[in-house]
Structures are given as structure tokens and as C-alpha cells.
C-alpha positions, -999 to +999 in steps of 0.1 A: -081+243+128-045+257+121-016+229+131+009+259+153+021+264+182-002+274+215+009+310+216-018+318+238-014+289+264+012+307+281-013+332+293-040+310+302-026+293+333-008+264+323+027+257+334+037+246+297+025+238+263+027+203+262+062+193+239+087+174+239+117+198+229+145+169+239+125+142+219+126+166+192+163+171+189+175+133+194+146+125+167+166+150+146+196+139+158+195+102+154+185+107+118+215+128+106+238+112+121+221+077+110+201+086+077+191+049+072+168+059+102+144+076+082+124+053+071+112+042+105+099+074+112+094+091+076+052+070+073+043+087+111+063+116+116+054+150+100+068+189+103+037+200+126+047+174+151+078+195+160+066+223+183+103+242+181+101+262+148+138+254+137+133+215+143+102+224+123+119+231+094+151+211+097+128+180+093+108+202+064+141+199+049+150+166+056+110+152+039+119+170+011+152+152+003+139+120+013+110+128-017+137+138-039+166+113-036+150+087-013+179+093+011+193+123+034+223+138+045+239+163+069+260+179+041+221+175+017+204+197+048+233+217+058+234+230+020+197+235+017+194+255+050+224+272+037+213+280+000+180+289+008+187+313+038+158+290+065+183+296+094+208+323+106+232+297+117+229+257+105+260+247+109+258+256+153+224+240+147+233+210+134+262+207+153+244+213+184+221+182+176+250+159+168+276+171+190+266+140+218+262+100+206+231+094+203+214+057+202+192+046+175+172+027+202+156+061+207+143+067+179+105+050+184+099+061+220+109+093+207+086+094+183+062+084+202+066+111+226+067+140+201+034+126+190+020+121+221+028+159+230+014+170+196-019+152+205-022+169+238-014+204+216-046+195+193-068+188+226-055+223+240-063+240+210-093+225+198-103+233+240-096+272+231-110+276+203-145+259+221-138+282+250-138+314+225-170+300+210-192+300+239-179+336+252-186+351+216-220+328+213-248+354+219-277+340+215-263+309+195-286+275+204-269+254+230-274+228+203-250+246+179-226+249+203-224+216+210-223+204+179-197+224+167-178+210+202-181+177+187-164+186+159-136+202+173-128+172+198-132+148+166-111+166+148-084+167+177-085+128+185-090+118+149-062+092+139-041+112+111-041+101+076-008+080+069-005+067+103-026+037+096-021+029+061-003-010+065-035-032+079-031-065+087-059-088+059-072-103+093-081-064+104-097-066+071-120-091+072-131-084+107-148-053+087-157-070+060-179-097+079-191-076+096-208-053+071-214-085+052-236-101+082-254-065+089-264-063+049-276-106+055-294-089+080-309-066+061-294-036+075+097-242-036+121-218-023+153-232-034+143-219-076+121-192-063+086-185-053+061-208-064+029-189-071+009-224-071+001-218-106+018-253-123+018-240-154+031-206-146+057-222-126+066-245-146+081-216-169+095-192-145+103-224-118+092-199-094+095-159-094+130-149-082+144-127-056+151-091-066+131-098-100+106-067-107+076-093-128+055-072-149+016-084-151+001-066-182-030-065-198-061-045-216-091-033-190-112-068-173-085-096-182-080-104-148-050-088-134-060-081-107-077-113-098-049-132-107-028-111-085-046-112-054-052-153-063-015-157-061-011-133-029-034-158-012-015-189-026+015-179-016+003-165+018-015-196+025+023-213+028+031-187+055+047-161+032+042-126+041+029-104+010+025-068+011-002-054-016-006-020-026-036-015-040-039+022-056-074+017-074-093-004-045-097+001-010-090-023+014-127-035+019-130-040-016-100-062-020-110-081+010-149-092-005-129-098-035-105-125-021-135-140-001-152-144-031-125-159-048-126-185-027-161-193-024-151-211-056-143-242-035-175-246-019-190-274-050-215-299-049-208-330-056-225-328-090-201-295-095-227-271-086-213-238-069-230-237-033-227-201-032-224-177-062-210-148-067-251-132-065-256-147-031-223-128-017-240-098-037-271-102-021-267-116+014-298-109+024-311-141+009-289-166+023-301-187+044-282-198+078-261-230+065-248-210+033-235-178+054-218-198+074-201-217+046-187-181+037-181-177+070-160-207+068-139-189+041-132-162+064-120-185+092-095-193+064-083-163+054-077-142+089-048-163+099-031-153+064+002-130+065-014-105+041-009-069+047-025-042+025-017-008+016-049+009+001-041+048-007-042+066-036-020+089-055+011+073-036+049+082-050+076+056-053+089+072-021+056+063-003+052+029-016+093+022-006+089+043+029+061+016+034+074-016+022+108-009+041+093-003+069+068-033+066+102-058+061+118-040+090+080-050+111+085-087+105+119-091+104+120-075+139+093-112+146+117-138+130+098-138+098+108-124+060+084-105+037+083-127+003+064-109-021+049-075-031+026-068-053+018-031-068-019-027-083-009-006-107+020+012-124+000+041-139-015+048-108+018+060-092+019+094-081+052+108-109+075+134-093+058+168-084+088+188-108+095+175-133+108+182-170+112+150-187+084+134-208+062+113-190+077+077-209+112+092-193+091+094-160+072+058-163+106+043-172+122+060-138+091+045-118+095+009-129+136+012-121+133+021-086+105-005-085+130-027-096+159-011-074+133-018-045+129-055-053+165-061-052+171-040-020+149-058+004+159-094-017+124-103-027+098-105-058+080-079-069+044-081-091+037-049-107+010-042-126+003-024-160-025-010-183-012-018-222-021+002-245-049+004-275-027-008-305-032-042-292-074-040-302-063-034-337-045-066-346-065-093-356-063-121-325-057-088-293-031-111-280-007-086-268+031-084-268+063-064-258+052-034-282+019-032-268+033-024-228+017+015-218+038+045-218+074+032-217+097+010-234+117+012-205+089-012-190+102-040-209+142-034-203+140-028-164+116-059-160+128-095-154+095-113-163+070-094-185+036-119-185+003-107-203-032-120-195-051-125-224-085-141-225-100-146-261-132-154-251-134-116-239-128-103-276-149-136-296-178-148-274-193-173-301-160-195-299-169-223-276-130-235-278-123-200-260-147-203-227-131-206-194-104-203-212-073-180-201-036-180-218-004-156-193+017-152-221+053-148-206+069-127-234+099-123-214+118-140-193+152-131-186+161-160-165+144-190-185+123-196-216+095-174-230+059-203-235+024-194-228+006-210-198-032-220-197-053-212-173-091-216-165-105-184-151-140-187-134-156-149-140-186-157-118-159-153-084-129-135-107-106-169-104-083-181-117-076-221-113-054-245-132-066-257-164-059-294-154-074-292-120-103-277-129-116-306-158-105-329-124-134-314-106 
């Protein structure tokens, strides 16, 4: 359905089309006078939310400038409007939006009002379309019209994409647990942020604020697993973590987190009470085992972990969402402690660029490091390694294996590789269950190798010493 102003509404006997022109003016005026306010609304507003054609056009320019440079200004907006002849009198229009003092406190309620007016217009459009269908239906079956009516109302009331990209882990786990139940029934801070793996924390002294940490490896080495394990370890200390997953959806992440904690359920003889197979086919679980899985859910519900599982995000999208979450936590007296991005090669590059791919990747990495500095926290950015590692006799990764760009190494503060020798040499018993985290670059400390235990059944990394102790 076209998302346009309702021209026909004026002839339908209605007093006026649902809209908030003053709210639209307030939003644009605040954004022009207080450009940094853009982060508070760029993730929620779209140009079609604006009823007035000039307002739509101006916001479209604001969106474009923000995507291209990550910032906006009066001069930039005016130059685009003038250069492209988008408005006959851009100076007059912009001045009219900014001529009176506008408090930034009015931004949030204005956004809500404008979005609400747009939702009402969508309902009105659906009603008008349905009215036309009924009048023109002829001999069409009533059931067909009813089905079409349901489609129209569903489309008009569906939450727009992007408005709920950030989800609390508790919300995700509620869905994961509900789905699991249905399947069962057959239907440190002063040094840095510790990730609670002593061998890694011993080398890095914790991840420092403003640092970019590259966690790289070949496929199946366990990059995502280790990053999620770190996220849970950090969140257990009541430190909020934001995870961007550009590959897996939120429920897959929820399943991985729950399964990763099931390794803790062990009998005195060392056997696991819940296996990965038990979790995958819960219909075979008895009530006692299912209750034990429920205890894992209860343990994870309260963790301050937030997820964004949208694919095709650009660096600008990631920055806007991260700033928004950081600001919301700050308003609650909390501080975002860590961001994890999975993974570099899935970040959407700029739409138009004449630069080669290596330079584009380098710019993406630089911008993410800038975000770490801006938000004053460490960011863990996962990355693939190129195939050259497979040509090496021992398959052990090194800095030259970083895929796509030497700029990755240049901008990173810490570069870590995951290496599991047993993946390549399965006949070596001494390698079984062991994983190396190779700290190949450490701008503020030594380089060394941390050895962990890896439990593939639960995709779980644990301190080797702790695992040997049981």
C-alpha cells in the first residue's frame, strides 16, 4: 500500500487528515538547532512519517546526510536543498523551523505524536481501500473480502521494521523457553573489563575502555561461542552488554546462551545431566531434566544483555543503535560496558564508493574504533581469516591472515585468534578439548597465548585449570 498523504480524506466528510504538523516542525527544528539529537530519533523516524511534503523532503535530506557522514548541520541541509533545487525557498523554510527557541525535551513526545498520527493515517488508508474493495467486489466471495480485510488491517497495524531492533535478553529468552516447552510437548575494573577467563585477563589485564578488540578465526573455530561466553561472564557482574548479530537471529543466540550454560549441570561422577541432544529434542526429556533447564533460564533472565539481530546493518546503523542504548541505560543510572559485533565482513558497506574493498573494510574498522572511543567502552569485533592459514602446515593463524585489509591490524588495539588444533589434527589426543586464544597484538600489554578448554557439545569455553579440577 502506498504510504502517501490521504488526499481523498478531505472529501470523505472527515474534519481533517490525522497529522501533527506542529510536531513535525518541532522535530525538524530541534534536529537543525541541536544536530546531536539525531541519534535519539534516526532509528525510529522515517520520511513517510511526515505528512507535510516539505517536511518529508527535509527529513529525507537529514537521513541522507546522516548515512553519509554520521552528522548533520544547518549548512549541510541548506546546501543540499539549494544545490539540488529541492525547495524553491530553502532559506525561508529552514529559518521558519528554527526561528523560535525549541527545547530538546520536546523531541521525544513530538516523535511519539508524529508516529501516532502516521499510524492513524495507515488505518484510515486501510479502511478506504477496504471500502473500495467492497463496492467493487461484484460477485467475489465474501470469504475472499474478509481475508483481504485481515491482510489490510494486519499491514496497517504491523510494527514497522527497525522500531524494535534492540531486544532485552529476558524478552528473547521468554520466547526461546516458550518454544522449547512447545517442542517438549511435541507441538577488575581499574585495569580494564575482565571477561572472566583468567588466562586471557592475565595477558590483557582486562579490555580497556575505548579499545577495539578483534577476535578472529577460521570458520568453526568458535568465534561466536567465545564472544557469547564473554558476554555472559561480563553481564553476570551486572555490567550491560550490547550484542550485534549480523548472522544469527535472536532466538538462535538465546538457544546458544542456554545450551552454553547447561555444561554446569554435572553429576558427581562428572557426567553431564543435560546433553546437547536433550536440548535439541526436548520431547524426550523427563520433567526433572526439563526443570533443570528451566533453572538455566531463570539464571539468565536478569542478565543485562541486549541484542540487535538485524542483517545488513551499516556502520551508521550500528553507531545510532549503540548510542541510543547507551543513552537509555545512562538515563537509568547504568553504563553500557561492552559491545560485541558479529561480524566484520557482514557489515553493510557504503552504497556508493569508488574505493577498493580493502580500503572500505579499513574505514569500517576505523569508524567502529571511533565509536569505542566515543562511548568510552571496549568493542569486540569478530572477523574472518583468509584462506592462507589453511596452506600453513600447522594451520596456526597470524596477523597476515586477517581477511580483507591490513588496516584491520592497524586500527585494532588488541588482535586475538582462536586456534583449535584438534579441528585439523583429530588423531592427536593431546590436542583434544583444548583451544588457544593467541593474543597476537596488544597495544597496551604483552602478546602471548592463553589456553582454554573447549566443550564442543555445549560450544563452551572454560578455563582449562577449572575444567581439570571438575
